[in-house]
mmCIF file of the N, C-alpha and C atoms, coordinates in Angstrom:
data_MODEL
# 
_entry.id   MODEL 
# 
loop_
_atom_site.group_PDB 
_atom_site.id 
_atom_site.type_symbol 
_atom_site.label_atom_id 
_atom_site.label_alt_id 
_atom_site.label_comp_id 
_atom_site.label_asym_id 
_atom_site.label_entity_id 
_atom_site.label_seq_id 
_atom_site.pdbx_PDB_ins_code 
_atom_site.Cartn_x 
_atom_site.Cartn_y 
_atom_site.Cartn_z 
_atom_site.occupancy 
_atom_site.B_iso_or_equiv 
_atom_site.pdbx_formal_charge 
_atom_site.auth_seq_id 
_atom_site.auth_comp_id 
_atom_site.auth_asym_id 
_atom_site.auth_atom_id 
_atom_site.pdbx_PDB_model_num 
ATOM 1   N N  . MET A 1 1  ? 46.976 -194.416 -115.422 1.00 0.00 ? 1  MET A N  1 
ATOM 2   C CA . MET A 1 1  ? 47.741 -195.187 -116.386 1.00 0.00 ? 1  MET A CA 1 
ATOM 3   C C  . MET A 1 1  ? 49.223 -194.842 -116.336 1.00 0.00 ? 1  MET A C  1 
ATOM 4   N N  . ASP A 1 2  ? 49.596 -193.773 -115.676 1.00 0.00 ? 2  ASP A N  1 
ATOM 5   C CA . ASP A 1 2  ? 51.001 -193.395 -115.617 1.00 0.00 ? 2  ASP A CA 1 
ATOM 6   C C  . ASP A 1 2  ? 51.857 -194.425 -114.901 1.00 0.00 ? 2  ASP A C  1 
ATOM 7   N N  . HIS A 1 3  ? 51.217 -195.320 -114.145 1.00 0.00 ? 3  HIS A N  1 
ATOM 8   C CA . HIS A 1 3  ? 51.976 -196.321 -113.399 1.00 0.00 ? 3  HIS A CA 1 
ATOM 9   C C  . HIS A 1 3  ? 52.496 -197.442 -114.299 1.00 0.00 ? 3  HIS A C  1 
ATOM 10  N N  . LEU A 1 4  ? 52.111 -197.461 -115.560 1.00 0.00 ? 4  LEU A N  1 
ATOM 11  C CA . LEU A 1 4  ? 52.567 -198.498 -116.481 1.00 0.00 ? 4  LEU A CA 1 
ATOM 12  C C  . LEU A 1 4  ? 53.919 -198.096 -117.048 1.00 0.00 ? 4  LEU A C  1 
ATOM 13  N N  . ASN A 1 5  ? 54.964 -198.627 -116.464 1.00 0.00 ? 5  ASN A N  1 
ATOM 14  C CA . ASN A 1 5  ? 56.326 -198.260 -116.845 1.00 0.00 ? 5  ASN A CA 1 
ATOM 15  C C  . ASN A 1 5  ? 56.908 -199.277 -117.807 1.00 0.00 ? 5  ASN A C  1 
ATOM 16  N N  . TYR A 1 6  ? 56.558 -199.146 -119.062 1.00 0.00 ? 6  TYR A N  1 
ATOM 17  C CA . TYR A 1 6  ? 57.096 -200.027 -120.093 1.00 0.00 ? 6  TYR A CA 1 
ATOM 18  C C  . TYR A 1 6  ? 58.530 -199.619 -120.420 1.00 0.00 ? 6  TYR A C  1 
ATOM 19  N N  . PRO A 1 7  ? 59.363 -200.597 -120.768 1.00 0.00 ? 7  PRO A N  1 
ATOM 20  C CA . PRO A 1 7  ? 60.735 -200.269 -121.179 1.00 0.00 ? 7  PRO A CA 1 
ATOM 21  C C  . PRO A 1 7  ? 60.728 -199.392 -122.429 1.00 0.00 ? 7  PRO A C  1 
ATOM 22  N N  . ILE A 1 8  ? 61.718 -198.526 -122.498 1.00 0.00 ? 8  ILE A N  1 
ATOM 23  C CA . ILE A 1 8  ? 61.891 -197.617 -123.630 1.00 0.00 ? 8  ILE A CA 1 
ATOM 24  C C  . ILE A 1 8  ? 63.208 -197.938 -124.312 1.00 0.00 ? 8  ILE A C  1 
ATOM 25  N N  . VAL A 1 9  ? 63.201 -197.901 -125.633 1.00 0.00 ? 9  VAL A N  1 
ATOM 26  C CA . VAL A 1 9  ? 64.418 -198.070 -126.425 1.00 0.00 ? 9  VAL A CA 1 
ATOM 27  C C  . VAL A 1 9  ? 64.680 -196.735 -127.118 1.00 0.00 ? 9  VAL A C  1 
ATOM 28  N N  . ILE A 1 10 ? 65.912 -196.264 -127.029 1.00 0.00 ? 10 ILE A N  1 
ATOM 29  C CA . ILE A 1 10 ? 66.289 -194.993 -127.643 1.00 0.00 ? 10 ILE A CA 1 
ATOM 30  C C  . ILE A 1 10 ? 67.450 -195.249 -128.589 1.00 0.00 ? 10 ILE A C  1 
ATOM 31  N N  . TYR A 1 11 ? 67.365 -194.671 -129.777 1.00 0.00 ? 11 TYR A N  1 
ATOM 32  C CA . TYR A 1 11 ? 68.473 -194.818 -130.718 1.00 0.00 ? 11 TYR A CA 1 
ATOM 33  C C  . TYR A 1 11 ? 68.604 -193.545 -131.552 1.00 0.00 ? 11 TYR A C  1 
ATOM 34  N N  . PRO A 1 12 ? 69.819 -193.270 -132.022 1.00 0.00 ? 12 PRO A N  1 
ATOM 35  C CA . PRO A 1 12 ? 70.033 -192.067 -132.835 1.00 0.00 ? 12 PRO A CA 1 
ATOM 36  C C  . PRO A 1 12 ? 69.468 -192.248 -134.237 1.00 0.00 ? 12 PRO A C  1 
ATOM 37  N N  . CYS A 1 13 ? 69.013 -191.152 -134.826 1.00 0.00 ? 13 CYS A N  1 
ATOM 38  C CA . CYS A 1 13 ? 68.544 -191.152 -136.215 1.00 0.00 ? 13 CYS A CA 1 
ATOM 39  C C  . CYS A 1 13 ? 69.730 -190.889 -137.132 1.00 0.00 ? 13 CYS A C  1 
ATOM 40  N N  . ASN A 1 14 ? 69.709 -191.477 -138.295 1.00 0.00 ? 14 ASN A N  1 
ATOM 41  C CA . ASN A 1 14 ? 70.755 -191.211 -139.282 1.00 0.00 ? 14 ASN A CA 1 
ATOM 42  C C  . ASN A 1 14 ? 70.771 -189.739 -139.683 1.00 0.00 ? 14 ASN A C  1 
ATOM 43  N N  . GLU A 1 15 ? 69.609 -189.105 -139.688 1.00 0.00 ? 15 GLU A N  1 
ATOM 44  C CA . GLU A 1 15 ? 69.484 -187.707 -140.092 1.00 0.00 ? 15 GLU A CA 1 
ATOM 45  C C  . GLU A 1 15 ? 69.789 -186.744 -138.954 1.00 0.00 ? 15 GLU A C  1 
ATOM 46  N N  . GLY A 1 16 ? 70.059 -187.260 -137.771 1.00 0.00 ? 16 GLY A N  1 
ATOM 47  C CA . GLY A 1 16 ? 70.269 -186.440 -136.580 1.00 0.00 ? 16 GLY A CA 1 
ATOM 48  C C  . GLY A 1 16 ? 69.097 -186.576 -135.629 1.00 0.00 ? 16 GLY A C  1 
ATOM 49  N N  . GLY A 1 17 ? 69.322 -186.269 -134.393 1.00 0.00 ? 17 GLY A N  1 
ATOM 50  C CA . GLY A 1 17 ? 68.282 -186.394 -133.386 1.00 0.00 ? 17 GLY A CA 1 
ATOM 51  C C  . GLY A 1 17 ? 68.158 -187.824 -132.883 1.00 0.00 ? 17 GLY A C  1 
ATOM 52  N N  . PHE A 1 18 ? 67.055 -188.097 -132.209 1.00 0.00 ? 18 PHE A N  1 
ATOM 53  C CA . PHE A 1 18 ? 66.847 -189.388 -131.573 1.00 0.00 ? 18 PHE A CA 1 
ATOM 54  C C  . PHE A 1 18 ? 65.429 -189.885 -131.797 1.00 0.00 ? 18 PHE A C  1 
ATOM 55  N N  . VAL A 1 19 ? 65.290 -191.200 -131.756 1.00 0.00 ? 19 VAL A N  1 
ATOM 56  C CA . VAL A 1 19 ? 63.985 -191.850 -131.745 1.00 0.00 ? 19 VAL A CA 1 
ATOM 57  C C  . VAL A 1 19 ? 63.863 -192.566 -130.409 1.00 0.00 ? 19 VAL A C  1 
ATOM 58  N N  . ALA A 1 20 ? 62.731 -192.399 -129.752 1.00 0.00 ? 20 ALA A N  1 
ATOM 59  C CA . ALA A 1 20 ? 62.420 -193.107 -128.513 1.00 0.00 ? 20 ALA A CA 1 
ATOM 60  C C  . ALA A 1 20 ? 61.178 -193.947 -128.790 1.00 0.00 ? 20 ALA A C  1 
ATOM 61  N N  . GLU A 1 21 ? 61.215 -195.197 -128.336 1.00 0.00 ? 21 GLU A N  1 
ATOM 62  C CA . GLU A 1 21 ? 60.150 -196.142 -128.677 1.00 0.00 ? 21 GLU A CA 1 
ATOM 63  C C  . GLU A 1 21 ? 59.782 -196.992 -127.472 1.00 0.00 ? 21 GLU A C  1 
ATOM 64  N N  . VAL A 1 22 ? 58.510 -197.346 -127.396 1.00 0.00 ? 22 VAL A N  1 
ATOM 65  C CA . VAL A 1 22 ? 58.032 -198.329 -126.422 1.00 0.00 ? 22 VAL A CA 1 
ATOM 66  C C  . VAL A 1 22 ? 57.706 -199.578 -127.236 1.00 0.00 ? 22 VAL A C  1 
ATOM 67  N N  . PRO A 1 23 ? 58.643 -200.541 -127.324 1.00 0.00 ? 23 PRO A N  1 
ATOM 68  C CA . PRO A 1 23 ? 58.438 -201.706 -128.183 1.00 0.00 ? 23 PRO A CA 1 
ATOM 69  C C  . PRO A 1 23 ? 57.177 -202.514 -127.870 1.00 0.00 ? 23 PRO A C  1 
ATOM 70  N N  . ALA A 1 24 ? 56.756 -202.527 -126.617 1.00 0.00 ? 24 ALA A N  1 
ATOM 71  C CA . ALA A 1 24 ? 55.578 -203.309 -126.237 1.00 0.00 ? 24 ALA A CA 1 
ATOM 72  C C  . ALA A 1 24 ? 54.281 -202.708 -126.772 1.00 0.00 ? 24 ALA A C  1 
ATOM 73  N N  . LEU A 1 25 ? 54.320 -201.426 -127.144 1.00 0.00 ? 25 LEU A N  1 
ATOM 74  C CA . LEU A 1 25 ? 53.131 -200.736 -127.629 1.00 0.00 ? 25 LEU A CA 1 
ATOM 75  C C  . LEU A 1 25 ? 53.340 -200.430 -129.108 1.00 0.00 ? 25 LEU A C  1 
ATOM 76  N N  . LYS A 1 26 ? 52.830 -201.299 -129.954 1.00 0.00 ? 26 LYS A N  1 
ATOM 77  C CA . LYS A 1 26 ? 53.076 -201.220 -131.396 1.00 0.00 ? 26 LYS A CA 1 
ATOM 78  C C  . LYS A 1 26 ? 52.792 -199.817 -131.946 1.00 0.00 ? 26 LYS A C  1 
ATOM 79  N N  . GLY A 1 27 ? 53.808 -199.246 -132.579 1.00 0.00 ? 27 GLY A N  1 
ATOM 80  C CA . GLY A 1 27 ? 53.670 -197.929 -133.179 1.00 0.00 ? 27 GLY A CA 1 
ATOM 81  C C  . GLY A 1 27 ? 53.862 -196.769 -132.226 1.00 0.00 ? 27 GLY A C  1 
ATOM 82  N N  . CYS A 1 28 ? 54.206 -197.053 -130.975 1.00 0.00 ? 28 CYS A N  1 
ATOM 83  C CA . CYS A 1 28 ? 54.385 -195.998 -129.978 1.00 0.00 ? 28 CYS A CA 1 
ATOM 84  C C  . CYS A 1 28 ? 55.838 -195.534 -130.008 1.00 0.00 ? 28 CYS A C  1 
ATOM 85  N N  . LEU A 1 29 ? 56.085 -194.493 -130.791 1.00 0.00 ? 29 LEU A N  1 
ATOM 86  C CA . LEU A 1 29 ? 57.441 -193.952 -130.888 1.00 0.00 ? 29 LEU A CA 1 
ATOM 87  C C  . LEU A 1 29 ? 57.382 -192.470 -131.179 1.00 0.00 ? 29 LEU A C  1 
ATOM 88  N N  . ALA A 1 30 ? 58.478 -191.799 -130.894 1.00 0.00 ? 30 ALA A N  1 
ATOM 89  C CA . ALA A 1 30 ? 58.553 -190.358 -131.110 1.00 0.00 ? 30 ALA A CA 1 
ATOM 90  C C  . ALA A 1 30 ? 59.977 -189.990 -131.476 1.00 0.00 ? 30 ALA A C  1 
ATOM 91  N N  . GLN A 1 31 ? 60.111 -188.835 -132.098 1.00 0.00 ? 31 GLN A N  1 
ATOM 92  C CA . GLN A 1 31 ? 61.420 -188.358 -132.522 1.00 0.00 ? 31 GLN A CA 1 
ATOM 93  C C  . GLN A 1 31 ? 61.636 -186.965 -131.956 1.00 0.00 ? 31 GLN A C  1 
ATOM 94  N N  . GLY A 1 32 ? 62.903 -186.645 -131.684 1.00 0.00 ? 32 GLY A N  1 
ATOM 95  C CA . GLY A 1 32 ? 63.236 -185.305 -131.218 1.00 0.00 ? 32 GLY A CA 1 
ATOM 96  C C  . GLY A 1 32 ? 64.646 -184.935 -131.605 1.00 0.00 ? 32 GLY A C  1 
ATOM 97  N N  . GLU A 1 33 ? 64.904 -183.641 -131.664 1.00 0.00 ? 33 GLU A N  1 
ATOM 98  C CA . GLU A 1 33 ? 66.251 -183.161 -131.980 1.00 0.00 ? 33 GLU A CA 1 
ATOM 99  C C  . GLU A 1 33 ? 67.238 -183.524 -130.874 1.00 0.00 ? 33 GLU A C  1 
ATOM 100 N N  . THR A 1 34 ? 66.748 -183.544 -129.632 1.00 0.00 ? 34 THR A N  1 
ATOM 101 C CA . THR A 1 34 ? 67.578 -183.915 -128.487 1.00 0.00 ? 34 THR A CA 1 
ATOM 102 C C  . THR A 1 34 ? 66.962 -185.128 -127.802 1.00 0.00 ? 34 THR A C  1 
ATOM 103 N N  . LEU A 1 35 ? 67.739 -185.759 -126.950 1.00 0.00 ? 35 LEU A N  1 
ATOM 104 C CA . LEU A 1 35 ? 67.241 -186.901 -126.186 1.00 0.00 ? 35 LEU A CA 1 
ATOM 105 C C  . LEU A 1 35 ? 66.055 -186.478 -125.319 1.00 0.00 ? 35 LEU A C  1 
ATOM 106 N N  . THR A 1 36 ? 66.180 -185.340 -124.673 1.00 0.00 ? 36 THR A N  1 
ATOM 107 C CA . THR A 1 36 ? 65.100 -184.839 -123.818 1.00 0.00 ? 36 THR A CA 1 
ATOM 108 C C  . THR A 1 36 ? 63.825 -184.609 -124.620 1.00 0.00 ? 36 THR A C  1 
ATOM 109 N N  . GLU A 1 37 ? 63.969 -183.995 -125.789 1.00 0.00 ? 37 GLU A N  1 
ATOM 110 C CA . GLU A 1 37 ? 62.802 -183.739 -126.636 1.00 0.00 ? 37 GLU A CA 1 
ATOM 111 C C  . GLU A 1 37 ? 62.140 -185.042 -127.078 1.00 0.00 ? 37 GLU A C  1 
ATOM 112 N N  . ALA A 1 38 ? 62.944 -186.024 -127.453 1.00 0.00 ? 38 ALA A N  1 
ATOM 113 C CA . ALA A 1 38 ? 62.391 -187.318 -127.870 1.00 0.00 ? 38 ALA A CA 1 
ATOM 114 C C  . ALA A 1 38 ? 61.625 -187.973 -126.724 1.00 0.00 ? 38 ALA A C  1 
ATOM 115 N N  . LEU A 1 39 ? 62.166 -187.913 -125.518 1.00 0.00 ? 39 LEU A N  1 
ATOM 116 C CA . LEU A 1 39 ? 61.500 -188.522 -124.361 1.00 0.00 ? 39 LEU A CA 1 
ATOM 117 C C  . LEU A 1 39 ? 60.228 -187.770 -123.982 1.00 0.00 ? 39 LEU A C  1 
ATOM 118 N N  . GLU A 1 40 ? 60.250 -186.445 -124.086 1.00 0.00 ? 40 GLU A N  1 
ATOM 119 C CA . GLU A 1 40 ? 59.046 -185.660 -123.795 1.00 0.00 ? 40 GLU A CA 1 
ATOM 120 C C  . GLU A 1 40 ? 57.942 -185.974 -124.803 1.00 0.00 ? 40 GLU A C  1 
ATOM 121 N N  . GLU A 1 41 ? 58.311 -186.062 -126.066 1.00 0.00 ? 41 GLU A N  1 
ATOM 122 C CA . GLU A 1 41 ? 57.337 -186.406 -127.105 1.00 0.00 ? 41 GLU A CA 1 
ATOM 123 C C  . GLU A 1 41 ? 56.797 -187.817 -126.892 1.00 0.00 ? 41 GLU A C  1 
ATOM 124 N N  . LEU A 1 42 ? 57.682 -188.736 -126.511 1.00 0.00 ? 42 LEU A N  1 
ATOM 125 C CA . LEU A 1 42 ? 57.258 -190.117 -126.279 1.00 0.00 ? 42 LEU A CA 1 
ATOM 126 C C  . LEU A 1 42 ? 56.256 -190.193 -125.130 1.00 0.00 ? 42 LEU A C  1 
ATOM 127 N N  . ALA A 1 43 ? 56.453 -189.400 -124.097 1.00 0.00 ? 43 ALA A N  1 
ATOM 128 C CA . ALA A 1 43 ? 55.507 -189.406 -122.975 1.00 0.00 ? 43 ALA A CA 1 
ATOM 129 C C  . ALA A 1 43 ? 54.104 -189.034 -123.456 1.00 0.00 ? 43 ALA A C  1 
ATOM 130 N N  . LEU A 1 44 ? 54.013 -188.044 -124.338 1.00 0.00 ? 44 LEU A N  1 
ATOM 131 C CA . LEU A 1 44 ? 52.709 -187.647 -124.888 1.00 0.00 ? 44 LEU A CA 1 
ATOM 132 C C  . LEU A 1 44 ? 52.119 -188.740 -125.770 1.00 0.00 ? 44 LEU A C  1 
ATOM 133 N N  . VAL A 1 45 ? 52.946 -189.301 -126.642 1.00 0.00 ? 45 VAL A N  1 
ATOM 134 C CA . VAL A 1 45 ? 52.486 -190.359 -127.549 1.00 0.00 ? 45 VAL A CA 1 
ATOM 135 C C  . VAL A 1 45 ? 52.025 -191.579 -126.756 1.00 0.00 ? 45 VAL A C  1 
ATOM 136 N N  . LYS A 1 46 ? 52.780 -191.939 -125.728 1.00 0.00 ? 46 LYS A N  1 
ATOM 137 C CA . LYS A 1 46 ? 52.426 -193.100 -124.898 1.00 0.00 ? 46 LYS A CA 1 
ATOM 138 C C  . LYS A 1 46 ? 51.078 -192.875 -124.216 1.00 0.00 ? 46 LYS A C  1 
ATOM 139 N N  . GLN A 1 47 ? 50.879 -191.686 -123.672 1.00 0.00 ? 47 GLN A N  1 
ATOM 140 C CA . GLN A 1 47 ? 49.615 -191.383 -123.002 1.00 0.00 ? 47 GLN A CA 1 
ATOM 141 C C  . GLN A 1 47 ? 48.446 -191.510 -123.979 1.00 0.00 ? 47 GLN A C  1 
ATOM 142 N N  . LEU A 1 48 ? 48.601 -190.956 -125.173 1.00 0.00 ? 48 LEU A N  1 
ATOM 143 C CA . LEU A 1 48 ? 47.549 -191.059 -126.191 1.00 0.00 ? 48 LEU A CA 1 
ATOM 144 C C  . LEU A 1 48 ? 47.331 -192.500 -126.626 1.00 0.00 ? 48 LEU A C  1 
ATOM 145 N N  . TRP A 1 49 ? 48.413 -193.259 -126.774 1.00 0.00 ? 49 TRP A N  1 
ATOM 146 C CA . TRP A 1 49 ? 48.323 -194.666 -127.171 1.00 0.00 ? 49 TRP A CA 1 
ATOM 147 C C  . TRP A 1 49 ? 47.506 -195.432 -126.136 1.00 0.00 ? 49 TRP A C  1 
ATOM 148 N N  . LEU A 1 50 ? 47.839 -195.246 -124.853 1.00 0.00 ? 50 LEU A N  1 
ATOM 149 C CA . LEU A 1 50 ? 47.155 -195.976 -123.784 1.00 0.00 ? 50 LEU A CA 1 
ATOM 150 C C  . LEU A 1 50 ? 45.690 -195.558 -123.669 1.00 0.00 ? 50 LEU A C  1 
ATOM 151 N N  . GLU A 1 51 ? 45.412 -194.259 -123.795 1.00 0.00 ? 51 GLU A N  1 
ATOM 152 C CA . GLU A 1 51 ? 44.026 -193.780 -123.738 1.00 0.00 ? 51 GLU A CA 1 
ATOM 153 C C  . GLU A 1 51 ? 43.201 -194.355 -124.887 1.00 0.00 ? 51 GLU A C  1 
ATOM 154 N N  . THR A 1 52 ? 43.781 -194.383 -126.071 1.00 0.00 ? 52 THR A N  1 
ATOM 155 C CA . THR A 1 52 ? 43.082 -194.921 -127.239 1.00 0.00 ? 52 THR A CA 1 
ATOM 156 C C  . THR A 1 52 ? 42.818 -196.413 -127.077 1.00 0.00 ? 52 THR A C  1 
ATOM 157 N N  . ALA A 1 53 ? 43.826 -197.147 -126.609 1.00 0.00 ? 53 ALA A N  1 
ATOM 158 C CA . ALA A 1 53 ? 43.656 -198.587 -126.394 1.00 0.00 ? 53 ALA A CA 1 
ATOM 159 C C  . ALA A 1 53 ? 42.551 -198.851 -125.374 1.00 0.00 ? 53 ALA A C  1 
ATOM 160 N N  . GLN A 1 54 ? 42.544 -198.082 -124.297 1.00 0.00 ? 54 GLN A N  1 
ATOM 161 C CA . GLN A 1 54 ? 41.525 -198.259 -123.265 1.00 0.00 ? 54 GLN A CA 1 
ATOM 162 C C  . GLN A 1 54 ? 40.136 -197.934 -123.820 1.00 0.00 ? 54 GLN A C  1 
ATOM 163 N N  . ARG A 1 55 ? 40.035 -196.860 -124.578 1.00 0.00 ? 55 ARG A N  1 
ATOM 164 C CA . ARG A 1 55 ? 38.752 -196.444 -125.152 1.00 0.00 ? 55 ARG A CA 1 
ATOM 165 C C  . ARG A 1 55 ? 38.187 -197.513 -126.086 1.00 0.00 ? 55 ARG A C  1 
ATOM 166 N N  . HIS A 1 56 ? 39.071 -198.240 -126.764 1.00 0.00 ? 56 HIS A N  1 
ATOM 167 C CA . HIS A 1 56 ? 38.640 -199.283 -127.699 1.00 0.00 ? 56 HIS A CA 1 
ATOM 168 C C  . HIS A 1 56 ? 38.593 -200.674 -127.060 1.00 0.00 ? 56 HIS A C  1 
ATOM 169 N N  . GLY A 1 57 ? 38.782 -200.733 -125.747 1.00 0.00 ? 57 GLY A N  1 
ATOM 170 C CA . GLY A 1 57 ? 38.674 -201.994 -125.034 1.00 0.00 ? 57 GLY A CA 1 
ATOM 171 C C  . GLY A 1 57 ? 39.811 -202.971 -125.284 1.00 0.00 ? 57 GLY A C  1 
ATOM 172 N N  . LYS A 1 58 ? 40.961 -202.460 -125.691 1.00 0.00 ? 58 LYS A N  1 
ATOM 173 C CA . LYS A 1 58 ? 42.117 -203.327 -125.959 1.00 0.00 ? 58 LYS A CA 1 
ATOM 174 C C  . LYS A 1 58 ? 42.796 -203.716 -124.651 1.00 0.00 ? 58 LYS A C  1 
ATOM 175 N N  . ASN A 1 59 ? 43.309 -204.940 -124.611 1.00 0.00 ? 59 ASN A N  1 
ATOM 176 C CA . ASN A 1 59 ? 44.105 -205.376 -123.472 1.00 0.00 ? 59 ASN A CA 1 
ATOM 177 C C  . ASN A 1 59 ? 45.501 -204.788 -123.586 1.00 0.00 ? 59 ASN A C  1 
ATOM 178 N N  . LEU A 1 60 ? 46.006 -204.255 -122.489 1.00 0.00 ? 60 LEU A N  1 
ATOM 179 C CA . LEU A 1 60 ? 47.353 -203.696 -122.485 1.00 0.00 ? 60 LEU A CA 1 
ATOM 180 C C  . LEU A 1 60 ? 48.369 -204.796 -122.218 1.00 0.00 ? 60 LEU A C  1 
ATOM 181 N N  . PRO A 1 61 ? 49.514 -204.740 -122.886 1.00 0.00 ? 61 PRO A N  1 
ATOM 182 C CA . PRO A 1 61 ? 50.552 -205.742 -122.636 1.00 0.00 ? 61 PRO A CA 1 
ATOM 183 C C  . PRO A 1 61 ? 51.016 -205.677 -121.183 1.00 0.00 ? 61 PRO A C  1 
ATOM 184 N N  . ASN A 1 62 ? 51.354 -206.830 -120.646 1.00 0.00 ? 62 ASN A N  1 
ATOM 185 C CA . ASN A 1 62 ? 51.896 -206.924 -119.301 1.00 0.00 ? 62 ASN A CA 1 
ATOM 186 C C  . ASN A 1 62 ? 53.288 -206.299 -119.286 1.00 0.00 ? 62 ASN A C  1 
ATOM 187 N N  . VAL A 1 63 ? 53.576 -205.479 -118.292 1.00 0.00 ? 63 VAL A N  1 
ATOM 188 C CA . VAL A 1 63 ? 54.881 -204.814 -118.208 1.00 0.00 ? 63 VAL A CA 1 
ATOM 189 C C  . VAL A 1 63 ? 56.004 -205.841 -118.104 1.00 0.00 ? 63 VAL A C  1 
ATOM 190 N N  . ASP A 1 64 ? 55.813 -206.916 -117.337 1.00 0.00 ? 64 ASP A N  1 
ATOM 191 C CA . ASP A 1 64 ? 56.862 -207.933 -117.191 1.00 0.00 ? 64 ASP A CA 1 
ATOM 192 C C  . ASP A 1 64 ? 57.184 -208.609 -118.513 1.00 0.00 ? 64 ASP A C  1 
ATOM 193 N N  . SER A 1 65 ? 56.162 -208.917 -119.314 1.00 0.00 ? 65 SER A N  1 
ATOM 194 C CA . SER A 1 65 ? 56.426 -209.547 -120.608 1.00 0.00 ? 65 SER A CA 1 
ATOM 195 C C  . SER A 1 65 ? 57.089 -208.559 -121.556 1.00 0.00 ? 65 SER A C  1 
ATOM 196 N N  . ALA A 1 66 ? 56.783 -207.270 -121.407 1.00 0.00 ? 66 ALA A N  1 
ATOM 197 C CA . ALA A 1 66 ? 57.428 -206.246 -122.230 1.00 0.00 ? 66 ALA A CA 1 
ATOM 198 C C  . ALA A 1 66 ? 58.909 -206.153 -121.906 1.00 0.00 ? 66 ALA A C  1 
ATOM 199 N N  . ILE A 1 67 ? 59.260 -206.280 -120.639 1.00 0.00 ? 67 ILE A N  1 
ATOM 200 C CA . ILE A 1 67 ? 60.669 -206.250 -120.241 1.00 0.00 ? 67 ILE A CA 1 
ATOM 201 C C  . ILE A 1 67 ? 61.404 -207.435 -120.840 1.00 0.00 ? 67 ILE A C  1 
ATOM 202 N N  . GLU A 1 68 ? 60.795 -208.602 -120.803 1.00 0.00 ? 68 GLU A N  1 
ATOM 203 C CA . GLU A 1 68 ? 61.431 -209.789 -121.385 1.00 0.00 ? 68 GLU A CA 1 
ATOM 204 C C  . GLU A 1 68 ? 61.617 -209.629 -122.886 1.00 0.00 ? 68 GLU A C  1 
ATOM 205 N N  . ARG A 1 69 ? 60.650 -209.005 -123.558 1.00 0.00 ? 69 ARG A N  1 
ATOM 206 C CA . ARG A 1 69 ? 60.761 -208.801 -125.012 1.00 0.00 ? 69 ARG A CA 1 
ATOM 207 C C  . ARG A 1 69 ? 61.926 -207.869 -125.337 1.00 0.00 ? 69 ARG A C  1 
ATOM 208 N N  . VAL A 1 70 ? 62.073 -206.800 -124.572 1.00 0.00 ? 70 VAL A N  1 
ATOM 209 C CA . VAL A 1 70 ? 63.177 -205.868 -124.803 1.00 0.00 ? 70 VAL A CA 1 
ATOM 210 C C  . VAL A 1 70 ? 64.510 -206.553 -124.536 1.00 0.00 ? 70 VAL A C  1 
ATOM 211 N N  . LYS A 1 71 ? 64.583 -207.365 -123.495 1.00 0.00 ? 71 LYS A N  1 
ATOM 212 C CA . LYS A 1 71 ? 65.820 -208.105 -123.219 1.00 0.00 ? 71 LYS A CA 1 
ATOM 213 C C  . LYS A 1 71 ? 66.157 -209.031 -124.379 1.00 0.00 ? 71 LYS A C  1 
ATOM 214 N N  . ALA A 1 72 ? 65.154 -209.714 -124.913 1.00 0.00 ? 72 ALA A N  1 
ATOM 215 C CA . ALA A 1 72 ? 65.383 -210.629 -126.035 1.00 0.00 ? 72 ALA A CA 1 
ATOM 216 C C  . ALA A 1 72 ? 65.865 -209.862 -127.260 1.00 0.00 ? 72 ALA A C  1 
ATOM 217 N N  . LEU A 1 73 ? 65.275 -208.708 -127.532 1.00 0.00 ? 73 LEU A N  1 
ATOM 218 C CA . LEU A 1 73 ? 65.705 -207.893 -128.669 1.00 0.00 ? 73 LEU A CA 1 
ATOM 219 C C  . LEU A 1 73 ? 67.141 -207.420 -128.504 1.00 0.00 ? 73 LEU A C  1 
ATOM 220 N N  . SER A 1 74 ? 67.489 -206.987 -127.293 1.00 0.00 ? 74 SER A N  1 
ATOM 221 C CA . SER A 1 74 ? 68.841 -206.472 -127.090 1.00 0.00 ? 74 SER A CA 1 
ATOM 222 C C  . SER A 1 74 ? 69.881 -207.577 -127.202 1.00 0.00 ? 74 SER A C  1 
ATOM 223 N N  . HIS A 1 75 ? 69.538 -208.785 -126.798 1.00 0.00 ? 75 HIS A N  1 
ATOM 224 C CA . HIS A 1 75 ? 70.479 -209.902 -126.905 1.00 0.00 ? 75 HIS A CA 1 
ATOM 225 C C  . HIS A 1 75 ? 70.595 -210.412 -128.337 1.00 0.00 ? 75 HIS A C  1 
ATOM 226 N N  . SER A 1 76 ? 69.570 -210.160 -129.144 1.00 0.00 ? 76 SER A N  1 
ATOM 227 C CA . SER A 1 76 ? 69.622 -210.629 -130.530 1.00 0.00 ? 76 SER A CA 1 
ATOM 228 C C  . SER A 1 76 ? 70.291 -209.616 -131.449 1.00 0.00 ? 76 SER A C  1 
ATOM 229 N N  . GLY A 1 77 ? 70.573 -208.425 -130.922 1.00 0.00 ? 77 GLY A N  1 
ATOM 230 C CA . GLY A 1 77 ? 71.204 -207.390 -131.726 1.00 0.00 ? 77 GLY A CA 1 
ATOM 231 C C  . GLY A 1 77 ? 70.237 -206.634 -132.608 1.00 0.00 ? 77 GLY A C  1 
ATOM 232 N N  . LEU A 1 78 ? 68.931 -206.762 -132.361 1.00 0.00 ? 78 LEU A N  1 
ATOM 233 C CA . LEU A 1 78 ? 67.921 -206.123 -133.200 1.00 0.00 ? 78 LEU A CA 1 
ATOM 234 C C  . LEU A 1 78 ? 67.462 -204.773 -132.682 1.00 0.00 ? 78 LEU A C  1 
ATOM 235 N N  . THR A 1 79 ? 67.977 -204.308 -131.562 1.00 0.00 ? 79 THR A N  1 
ATOM 236 C CA . THR A 1 79 ? 67.520 -203.019 -131.044 1.00 0.00 ? 79 THR A CA 1 
ATOM 237 C C  . THR A 1 79 ? 68.141 -201.871 -131.773 1.00 0.00 ? 79 THR A C  1 
# 
């Protein structure tokens, strides 16, 4: 499952640190004091998200459609 390279959105927290999110995977996000920490945490969360979805027989979003969704969000100013 590591070959599923969904786009990631990263933004600073008002309280400090960073949030990293995979918009295509609802609820798949992580927070860290540093950018590196947020990305490391996100890698773990993403792996668990994908394993859980597979275990429950859920269809995974297409990576290409996820890229288009992130592009649409960034152009709308909602990221």
